[in-house]
C-alpha positions in Angstrom: 77.9 114.9 86.4 81.4 116.4 86.8 80.1 119.1 89.1 78.5 116.5 91.3 81.7 114.4 91.5 83.7 117.5 92.4 81.1 118.4 95.1 81.3 114.9 96.6 85.1 115.0 96.6 85.1 118.4 98.4 82.7 117.0 101.0 85.4 114.4 101.8 87.8 117.0 103.1 85.9 118.1 106.3 85.0 114.4 107.0 88.7 113.4 106.8 89.6 116.3 109.1 87.1 115.2 111.6 88.3 111.6 111.5 91.9 112.7 112.0 91.0 114.9 115.0 88.9 112.1 116.7 91.7 109.5 116.2 94.4 111.9 117.2 92.5 112.8 120.4 91.8 109.3 121.4 95.4 108.1 120.8 96.8 111.2 122.7 94.7 110.7 125.8 94.5 107.0 126.2 96.8 105.5 128.9 100.3 104.4 128.1 103.7 106.0 127.5 105.0 105.7 123.9 108.6 106.4 125.0 108.5 103.7 127.5 107.1 101.2 125.0 109.9 102.1 122.6 112.8 102.2 125.1 111.6 99.4 127.3 110.8 99.2 131.0 114.4 99.8 132.1 114.6 103.2 130.4 115.7 106.2 132.5 113.4 109.3 132.9 116.1 111.3 131.2 116.2 109.1 128.2 112.4 109.1 128.0 112.3 112.8 128.2 114.9 113.2 125.5 113.0 110.8 123.1 109.8 112.6 123.8 111.5 115.9 122.8 112.9 114.3 119.6 109.4 113.0 118.7 107.7 116.2 119.5 105.5 114.6 122.2 106.4 117.3 124.8 104.5 119.9 122.8 100.8 120.8 123.5 98.1 118.7 121.9 96.9 121.3 119.5 100.4 122.1 118.3 101.1 118.4 117.6 97.8 118.1 115.8 98.4 121.2 113.7 101.8 120.0 112.8 100.4 116.6 111.8 97.7 118.2 109.6 100.2 120.5 107.9 102.3 117.4 106.9 99.2 115.4 106.0 98.0 118.1 103.6 101.4 117.9 101.9 101.0 114.1 101.4 103.1 113.1 104.4 101.4 110.7 106.9 104.4 110.8 109.1 106.8 108.1 110.4 105.7 105.1 112.4 106.9 105.0 116.1 107.1 101.2 115.9 109.2 100.7 112.7 110.6 104.1 111.9 109.3 103.7 108.3 107.0 105.9 106.3 103.3 105.3 107.4 102.1 105.7 103.8 104.6 103.2 102.4 103.7 100.6 105.0 100.0 101.0 104.3 100.6 100.7 100.5 102.7 97.6 101.0 100.0 95.8 103.0 96.9 97.2 101.3 96.8 94.7 98.4 96.3 91.8 100.9 93.4 93.6 102.5 91.9 94.5 99.1 92.2 90.9 97.9 90.4 89.7 101.1 87.7 92.3 100.8 87.2 91.7 97.1 87.0 87.9 97.4 84.6 88.1 100.3 82.4 90.6 98.4 82.3 88.4 95.3 81.1 85.5 97.4 78.6 87.6 99.3 77.1 89.1 96.1 76.8 85.7 94.3 75.2 83.9 97.3 73.2 86.8 98.6 71.7 87.8 95.3 70.9 84.3 94.2 69.2 83.2 97.5 67.5 86.6 97.8 65.9 86.3 94.3 64.9 82.7 94.9 63.4 83.5 98.3 61.3 86.4 96.8 60.2 84.5 93.8 59.3 81.4 95.8 57.8 83.3 98.8 56.6 81.1 101.7 58.3 78.1 100.2 61.1 75.9 101.6 63.6 78.1 99.7 62.2 81.2 101.3 62.3 79.7 104.8 65.9 78.4 104.2 67.1 81.8 102.9 65.5 83.7 105.8 66.9 81.3 108.4 70.4 81.3 106.7 70.4 85.2 106.8 69.6 85.2 110.5 72.2 82.6 111.2 75.0 84.3 109.2 74.3 87.7 110.7 74.7 86.3 114.2 77.9 84.2 113.7 81.1 85.9 115.2 84.0 86.2 112.8 86.6 84.9 115.2 84.6 81.8 116.1 83.8 80.9 112.5 87.4 81.5 111.5 88.7 79.1 114.2 86.1 76.5 113.3 87.0 76.7 109.6 90.7 76.3 110.5 89.9 73.2 112.7 87.8 71.6 110.0 89.4 72.4 106.6 93.0 72.8 107.7 93.6 70.5 110.7 91.0 67.8 110.2 90.7 67.5 106.4 94.0 69.2 105.4 92.4 70.7 102.3 93.2 74.4 102.7 96.0 76.4 104.4 95.3 78.2 107.6 97.7 81.1 107.3 99.7 83.1 104.7 98.9 85.0 101.6 101.2 83.6 98.9 98.5 82.3 96.6 94.7 82.7 96.0 94.1 79.4 97.9 95.3 81.1 101.1 92.4 83.6 100.8 89.6 81.0 100.5 89.0 80.4 104.2 89.4 84.1 105.2 87.1 85.3 102.4 84.4 82.8 103.4 84.8 83.8 107.0 84.5 87.5 106.6 81.7 87.4 103.9 79.0 86.0 106.2 77.7 89.3 107.5 77.7 90.9 104.1 75.9 87.8 102.6 73.2 88.1 105.2 72.7 91.8 104.6 72.5 91.4 100.8 70.2 88.4 101.0 67.7 90.1 103.3 67.6 93.3 101.2 67.4 91.5 97.9 64.4 89.5 99.1 62.7 92.6 100.4 63.2 94.8 97.3 62.4 91.9 94.9 59.1 91.3 96.7 58.2 94.9 96.4 59.2 95.1 92.7 57.4 91.9 91.5 54.1 93.3 92.8 54.3 96.4 90.7 51.8 97.1 87.9 54.5 96.9 85.1 55.4 93.4 86.2 51.8 92.3 85.9 51.7 93.9 82.5 54.8 92.0 81.4 53.2 88.8 82.5 50.0 89.7 80.6 52.0 90.2 77.4 53.3 86.7 77.7 56.9 87.3 78.6 58.7 84.4 80.2 59.1 84.4 84.0 62.9 84.4 83.7 62.9 87.5 81.5 60.5 89.3 83.8 62.6 88.5 86.9 66.1 89.3 85.5 65.4 91.9 82.9 62.6 94.0 84.5 62.3 93.3 88.3 65.9 92.7 89.2 67.2 95.9 87.5 64.8 98.1 89.5 65.4 96.1 92.7 69.1 96.5 92.5 69.3 100.2 93.5 69.2 99.8 97.3 71.2 96.6 97.0 74.0 98.4 95.3 74.1 100.9 98.2 74.5 98.0 100.7 77.1 96.4 98.5 79.2 99.6 98.5 78.8 100.0 102.3 79.6 96.4 103.0 82.7 96.5 100.7 84.0 99.6 102.4 83.3 98.0 105.8 85.2 94.9 104.9 88.3 96.9 104.1 88.4 98.3 107.6 86.6 95.6 109.5 88.7 92.5 108.7 91.0 93.1 111.6 89.9 90.0 113.5 90.0 87.8 110.4 93.4 89.0 109.5 94.6 88.2 113.0 93.0 84.7 113.0 94.5 83.7 109.6 97.8 85.6 110.1 97.4 87.9 107.1 99.7 90.9 107.0 97.1 93.4 105.8 96.1 96.9 106.9 93.8 95.5 109.6 96.6 93.6 111.4 98.9 96.7 110.9 96.2 98.9 112.5 95.8 96.4 115.4 99.6 96.4 116.1 99.7 100.2 116.0 96.9 100.5 118.5 98.6 98.1 120.9 101.9 100.2 120.7 100.0 103.5 120.7 101.6 104.4 117.4 99.6 107.5 116.7 100.9 108.3 113.2 100.3 104.7 112.1 96.7 104.5 113.5 95.7 107.9 112.2 97.2 107.1 108.8 95.4 103.8 108.5 92.1 105.4 109.5 92.4 108.3 107.0 93.5 105.9 104.2 90.6 103.5 104.8 88.1 106.3 105.2 89.1 108.0 102.0 88.9 104.7 100.1 85.5 104.1 101.6 84.3 107.5 100.4 85.6 106.8 96.9 83.6 103.5 96.9 80.4 105.3 97.8 81.1 107.9 95.1 81.5 105.1 92.6 78.2 103.6 93.8 76.4 107.0 93.3 77.9 107.2 89.8 76.8 103.7 89.0 73.2 104.7 90.0 73.1 107.0 87.0 73.8 104.1 84.6 71.1 101.9 86.2 68.3 104.5 86.7 67.9 107.1 83.8 65.9 109.4 86.2 69.0 109.8 88.4 71.2 110.5 85.4 68.8 113.3 84.3 68.9 114.8 87.7 72.7 114.8 87.7 72.8 116.5 84.3 70.4 119.2 85.4 72.3 120.0 88.6 
């Protein structure tokens, strides 16, 4: 198992290098002058040229990229053009907000998606099945920004039940979490229904019924455990996606997370900040997927045996 974990961590290195190169290239060749954004529209060409020299922007692309990678390998993500602060410290300061939002959304998605998916599979072709399938299609097609605005209008402005912005207490995360979880809920619901339908038709399920075991024990002890493997993969992917994909929701609800930080950096063409956010979120996503693979071993003994023999 330790060899497998080490192998997966080493695979992350070329992936992160590729991500940094792509982001660095896009930010370097998109329109816009960083020095003019910093100094303002009234800046003289001499002042812009001097600032570009101080920031190293007058050097060739590959020289700038090589310098960035050398510092990144030493644990230095650089300094933000916008604030002049350490990129890593700014990300760490805002990451707890994004993590709370993603974790809360994932908890809602897992609870609702698993429950409705199991009910839809057990009661196939019933009203519950129809409702679950229709709900999954609806949730998968709802835009985040529209749903977020509607939630604010209803629960904040009309009813006055929940706050529409801020991150001081857990109550502030209720509306954003519900808004951002809709896509993940739909994915988990659909996959849970599909895998449960396949599992409950297996021979060992019919054998368990023939032995007189209760339906609840058959569903939750035998069928669900085997049906969870592909669902766990989707949960890991969705959780990683929520960390980087909550940009719109953070903007709608005025949450100062990594998503809003990334959006501000893109607008100001803050290359170190954009690249740092992308690398940080990509690395965290890879660690989540590694945790999912390790969790597989504790659910399926066959996978654990393969890990031990590798």
